[in-house]
N, C-alpha and C positions, 0 to 999 in steps of 0.2 A: 495540414491536418484540418480536418470535417470539424463539423459545429452541429450541435443540435439545443433545441430552446424546450428546457425541462422546466418541471416546474419549480424548482429553484433557481433557476436563471440558465443562459447559455453555459454548453460544458460544449469544451475541443475534447476532439479523440480524432485516434490514429485509427483506422480499419483497412487493412490490406485486401481485404472482398476476396471472392470466391466462391468456391462451394464445396472448401476442404471443412475438415471442423475444428469446431470455433475455440481459441481461448482467449480469454479475454484476462485481463492484467492491471494489478491492480497496484498504485505506489503509496507511499505514506507521507506523513505531517512533513512541510514545507518540501514537497518534492512533486515531480508530474510524472508523464506520461514519458519523458525519454528514460527514465529509469530502466526501460525495458527494449531500448533501441539495440544493444548489442544480440539481447535475447532473438528479438522479431527479425534482425536482420537473418536469422538461424532457421528459425520455427517457420516464417511466409516463403518457406520452397513448397510447404505441404501440409498447414494449417492457415487458416484465418485469424489474422491476430486483430485483437480489436483491444485497445489502451486508451482509455479514458484519462484527462485531466483533472480530476477530482479539486475541488475547492478547497483545498488543506493548506493553502498558504504561498505555492509556488504558479497559480493559476493566474491566466490576465483579464477575465471578464470577471467582473462583481457580480456578486450573488445580490438576489431580491433583499429589501430588507426585510422582508417577515420568513425567508427561509432558514429551515431548521439544519444548521449548519454541526450540530451535534452526530458522534459515529453511527448512533441508530439512523437519525437522518442521512448520513453518508449509505448506507446500506440501503434503506429505503431509494436514494437517487439511483446507485447501481440499480436494483430491481427495475427500477422504472425506464431506465437505459436499455438493459435489454427484451423489455414490453417492446418499446418503441420499434428498437432495430427488429426486433420479432427474431432473438436468436434462441436457439432450440441447443438441448445438449449439450450445454456450453461446459467446457475444463475452465472454471475460474481459481484464477492464482493470484496470491495476495505475499507480497514482502513489506516488512515492516508493520508499519500502522493498518499496510492493506491488506495483512492479514488477518488484525482484528477484524477488518468488516467482512471477510472471508466467516469467518465466522460468527459472527452476528447472522449475516444469510442464511448462514448453516440453522441457523437456530430457527428461521421461520419462517422452514420451509424451502425456498428457491428452486419454486417449479421447473425453472429453465435450467437448473445447474444440473451435470450429467456427474461431474467429479468434480475435485479440487485438491487444490495445491497449496498448502504453508510453506512457506519460503522463511526461516527467521522471521518469527515475528512476535507480536504482543503477546502474552497469554497468563492466565491464570492471574496472579496476581502484582507480574511484574509490567502495570500499569499505572502511572506512565512508566515506562523501560529505561531502566541504567540512569546514572547521570546524566547523559543525554536528553533523555524525557523529560527529567524531574526541573534539569535548566531551562527548558523549553515552555514547560507548565509554569513556572514560573513569571517567566518574560510574558507569558500573556495575563497576566494579572497587571501590567501597565497598561498605563492608555495608550491609545492607537500609537501617538505621536513618538511617548519614549520608546516604545516597544520599535517603532521604524528607527530609532536614534539608536537601542543594542543592535541592532541588524546590522547596522553602516559596519560596524566591525568585521561583519563577515566577508568585505573587501579584498580583508590580509590575508593572506593564505596558510600565515600562521596562528591566526585566531580559527580558521574552518578545521585544519588538524588538528584543535586541543579536542581531549576527549568529551568536552561539555559542549562540544558541535558535531561536525563530522566526524573525529579523527579515531571514534573505535566504531564509525559505523562503516567504511569501505577505506582499502588501502589502496584502490587507485585511482577512484573517480572523483578526482578534485574537481576534474574540468566541468563536470555535471555539477557538482554543489556547487560551485561558482554562479553559475547558470542561476541553480534553481532560485537563490538568493535573492536576484534583481525583481522580482516582482515587488516584493515587498520595500524595498528601498527605494525604488520610486515611485510608486503610484498610494498614495492613503486610502485610495477604495480598497487595494488587496489587503493591504496590513489591517484594516476594519475589520475585513471576512476572517482573516488568519486569529486576530481578538478572540471574535465572536468563536470559533472553532475552541481556540486552546482553553477558553472558560468554560465550555459548554463540555468538554473532555475534562477538566481538573474539577468540574463540579461531577461526576458520576464515575470516579475511579473502580469502582466494585465490577462494574459491567462485563468483564471477563472472568471473573471468579463466577458469576450468573450465570454466562453462556457457557461457559466448561461444563456445567451441572446439566443442560440440555446436550451439549455435543454426540451424548452416546446414541440417540437417538437416530442419526444420520448416519441414514443403512448405505448410502450410495461408494463408489470407491473412493479414498483419499490418501497422498501424499503428503509424508513432511519431510523438508529437505531443511535441512539445519549445517549451516557453517558450523565446523568444527572449532574454527580458533572465533566463536563468538565472543564478543566483550560485555553485551548489551541486552543481547534474548540468550539466558541460559542452555547451553545445550539437552543438560535434564529437560526443559520444557519441550521440546522436540520430541524425548524418550515418552514421554506423558501424552502429550498429544496423540501418537503413535498408536500409543498403548489404549487409549480412552477410545479412540474411533473405532467402530467395529471392523471397519473394512480398512485400516488403517495403516501405512507401510512408512519407514522412517528413511532415509539414504541422507547422511554425512558427505557433505562439500566441503573439500579441504582446500586449503591455502586462498581462505575468504572471509572476512568479517559479514555483519549482518544484509549487507546489499549485495547479496550473490549475482544480483543482476549487473552490478555492475565492477565485482573484481573476478564472478565467472562466468561471464554471458554462455558461452559456448557449452561448459559443462552445464550450465540450468538449462538449456535450450533439450539437449541430449538425455536428460529426465523427464523434463518435460512430454519431451517427443515417444519415448517408450513407456511414457503413462496414458497417454491419448491414445483414443483410435486411427487405424491406419486412415491414408486418404481413400474419399467417399468414390 
C-alpha cells in the first residue's frame, strides 16, 4: 500500500499504476481497500486501479483532530486525492457507503470523473441502510471506549454473521470482515475516528435524499450494478437510480448480497471493464 498526506491526514491506497484507463474504487463504513482485492486482480490487466482506504473505521492511520470526517468531508477527501494524483477521466466506483460518497461527488461536479459505477449502495432515504446501518449508527453514539468494547464481539464469527453485523452484507466474505474489525478493536485512536464519522453521519441522515434531487444534472455515463439478493440496499433503489440518471443503465448481479466485490469479484470486474474505455 502507498501512502499520501492529505488535508485530513495520512491515507493509504493501492495503485496498480500504468497508463491504462483509471478506475478509482471506494469502500464503505468499517471497511478498507481490500474490499476490492478480487476485482482489482482481474481489472488490473488492462486498467490502472486506485483503491484508497478512507477513514471510515478500518483505516490504520489516525486522522487529524480537526479533520472533517462527515460523508461530505469524505467526498472532498476523494476529490483531493484525485487532484494530488492528477487523475483524469476517472471511472469512479462505489459500493455500500462508498456509493453514497460517489453520489455526493457527482452533485459537486467531479471534474476529474468521466463516468461512475454505483454498486449496491446507500441511496435516497435508505441511510443509514437497513438493520446493519441503523445498528452501527446506534453504536456510534457510545463513547469511544464503550464502542471498542462493543466491537470486541466481532472477534466471533457467529456475531459477524448476524444481520446486525455483516450477515446480510456478504455471502462469502467473512475473512475480509474479520480483518476490517482489527483496527477498532486494537487501536483507541481509530475508535475515536470511527465514532466521529458515525456521529457526523447520524446527524445528517437526509443528505442522500437531497443528493438525489441533483443527480439528474449528472450528464456523464453512469452504470448501476445491484445485487438481486440484496437485503440491505433495496433493489428498487437500483432501478430508481438508473432511471434518475440521464445516461444511467442498470445491471443486476445474481448470487450476491450488498458487497458485490466480495461475493462476485470477477463478475463485477467484467461489467466495469465493459463499461469503461479500452486500453489507451
